[in-house]
C-alpha positions in Angstrom: -18.5 10.6 1.6 -22.0 8.2 1.7 -19.9 5.9 -0.2 -17.1 5.5 2.1 -19.8 5.1 5.3 -21.3 2.4 3.9 -17.8 0.7 3.6 -17.2 1.0 6.9 -20.7 0.1 7.8 -20.2 -3.2 5.9 -16.5 -3.6 7.6 -18.3 -3.5 11.0 -21.0 -6.2 9.9 -18.2 -8.7 8.9 -17.8 -11.7 11.3 -14.7 -11.1 13.1 -13.5 -8.5 16.4 -13.0 -4.7 15.7 -8.9 -5.8 16.1 -8.8 -8.4 13.5 -10.7 -5.7 11.3 -8.7 -3.4 11.7 -5.5 -5.1 11.5 -6.6 -6.3 8.4 -7.6 -3.0 7.0 -4.1 -1.7 8.4 -2.6 -4.3 6.1 -3.6 -3.7 2.8 -3.8 0.5 3.1 0.0 0.0 4.0 0.9 -2.4 1.3 -0.3 0.6 -0.4 2.7 2.7 0.5 5.2 -0.4 -1.6 5.7 0.0 -5.2 4.8 -3.4 -5.4 2.0 -2.3 -7.9 0.3 -5.6 -9.4 1.0 -7.7 -6.0 -0.9 -5.2 -3.2 -3.8 -7.4 -2.9 -1.6 -10.7 -2.8 0.5 -9.2 -0.2 -2.1 -7.6 2.0 -3.9 -11.3 2.2 -1.1 -13.1 2.9 0.3 -10.8 5.7 -3.3 -10.5 7.2 -3.6 -14.4 6.9 0.1 -14.7 8.5 -0.9 -12.1 11.8 -4.2 -13.8 11.8 -6.3 -10.9 10.6 -9.1 -10.4 8.2 -8.0 -11.2 4.7 -11.2 -9.4 3.5 -10.5 -6.5 5.2 -7.2 -5.9 4.1 -8.0 -6.7 0.5 -10.6 -3.7 1.1 -7.5 -1.7 2.5 -5.6 -1.8 -0.5 -8.2 0.8 -2.3 -5.9 3.3 -0.1 -3.6 3.6 -3.2 -5.6 3.9 -6.3 -4.9 6.2 -9.4 -5.5 9.1 -7.4 -3.3 8.5 -4.5 0.1 7.0 -6.1 0.2 10.6 -7.6 1.2 11.3 -4.1 2.5 7.8 -2.3 4.9 7.0 -5.2 7.3 10.4 -5.2 6.9 10.6 -1.0 8.2 7.0 -1.2 10.8 7.7 -3.7 12.0 11.0 -1.8 12.2 9.0 1.1 13.9 6.6 0.4 16.4 8.0 -1.9 16.8 10.9 1.1 17.4 7.7 3.6 20.1 6.1 1.2 22.0 9.5 0.2 21.1 9.1 -3.3 20.6 12.1 -5.5 17.6 12.5 -7.6 17.1 11.2 -10.7 16.4 13.8 -13.2 13.8 13.6 -15.0 11.7 11.4 -13.1 8.3 9.5 -14.9 7.1 6.7 -12.9 4.3 6.3 -15.2 7.0 5.3 -17.4 9.5 3.1 -15.0 6.2 0.7 -14.0 5.5 0.9 -17.5 9.1 -0.4 -18.3 8.1 -3.3 -15.7 4.7 -4.5 -17.1 6.4 -4.4 -20.5 9.6 -6.3 -19.0 6.8 -8.8 -17.0 5.2 -9.0 -20.2 8.3 -10.1 -22.5 10.0 -11.7 -20.0 12.8 -9.9 -20.8 14.4 -8.3 -17.8 17.5 -6.9 -19.5 16.1 -3.3 -19.5 15.2 -2.4 -16.2 17.9 -2.9 -13.9 18.8 1.2 -14.7 15.0 1.9 -12.9 14.9 -1.1 -10.6 18.7 0.6 -8.9 17.4 4.4 -9.2 13.8 4.5 -8.7 12.5 0.7 -7.3 14.9 0.6 -4.8 14.7 3.7 -2.9 10.6 3.5 -3.2 10.9 -0.3 -1.3 13.3 1.7 1.2 11.1 4.4 1.4 7.7 2.5 0.9 8.7 0.5 4.3 8.6 4.0 6.2 5.6 4.8 5.4 4.1 0.8 5.8 5.1 1.1 9.1 3.4 4.9 9.3 0.6 3.9 7.6 0.0 0.9 9.1 0.0 2.1 12.3 -2.3 5.2 11.8 -5.0 3.1 9.8 -4.8 0.4 12.9 -5.7 3.1 15.5 -8.4 4.8 13.0 -10.4 1.8 11.9 -10.2 0.6 15.2 -11.8 3.6 16.5 -14.4 3.8 13.5 -15.5 0.6 14.2 -15.6 0.8 17.8 -18.1 4.0 17.1 -20.2 2.1 14.7 -20.7 -0.8 17.3 -21.8 1.4 19.7 -24.5 3.1 18.0 
């Protein structure tokens, strides 16, 4: 808890407006809801840059996606996307194996073996991730802006 408090104190000290910092953090937190592992920091920073938010705060926001939270984010984004797309649930789905397949495909430049995972898992996760992105962006923006205002008033 002490570390989180220190993190927010550091965010409040950034040379940027509360709005810019909150928007930046929201970019990072929201992008963590997508299945684009390995690209979260790049996507968060790019999004923050495009909307003129704090890029540094966006990088901090990506900590929302971490090994502990992915255990909840991945199934939630998959299930939500699957329901929106009207797809059947994939039996014995192992997210770690799916992401390992993608990592191996990128490493070997052989993408022939990932089309089924792409269609059955990643596509539904991306669709569900968009919904979670919007929700997470809005919630984290409001929460972070409130925290930063409180810290500034102290």
